[in-house]
N, C-alpha and C positions, 0 to 999 in steps of 0.2 A: 504494500500500500504506500510506503514511503516513496518508492520509485515513481508511482503514479503521480503523486503531488509534485515531485521534482520536475517531471515532464510538463505538467500543467504550468508550473511556475516559469519554466524556461520559455514555453510558448507565449505566456502572458507578457513576458519581457520583450519578446520579439514584436508582438502586436503593438505594445505601447510605444516601442521605438519607431515603428512604421507610422503610427498615428501622429506622433510628434513631428516627424518629417512632413507629413501631409499638412498638418495645421500650420507649420512654419511657412510652407510654400503658398498655401491657399487660404489660410484663415478658417473660420468656422464654416463648414459646408452644411447649409440648411436643406430643408426638404425640397425647395425649388432647385437646388443645385444637384443633389444626388438621389433624390427620392426618399420616400418615407422609411423604407426598410434600411437603407444604408445610413440615413440620419439616426435611426434608432440604434444601429450597431455602434456608431461613433459615440453616441450618448452613453450607451451601456458600458462600452469600454472605458470611458472616462469615469463613470460612476463607480465602477468596481475595480479601479486601478489605483496605483500610487502616484499618478501624475496629475491629480486634480488641480493643484496650485500652478503647476507649469502650464497646463492647458489654459487656465483662466488668464494668466499673464500673457500668453501668446495671443489669445483672442482679443484682449483689450488692446494690446500693442498694435496688432494688425488693423483693427477697426480704427484706431486713432490715426495710424499712418494713412489709411485710405481717406479718412475725413480731411486730414490736413492736405492731402493731394488734391481733393476736390475744391478746397477753399482757395488754393493758390493758382488754380487754372484761370 
């Protein structure tokens, strides 16, 4: 049983790493961007992971950068 949880933990770390890369590049992907199912998967991954603070700061930072870009045009 210990091996099982080790495999799950390793897989979770890989998924979290990929999600961080996606959020750094694209920001939060809403339902209109990726669909309801994918949006739910993103949310569930964040909700049940150790990256909640990181994701929040990425999201706020990206939204802020996009807002500033629209104000300076």
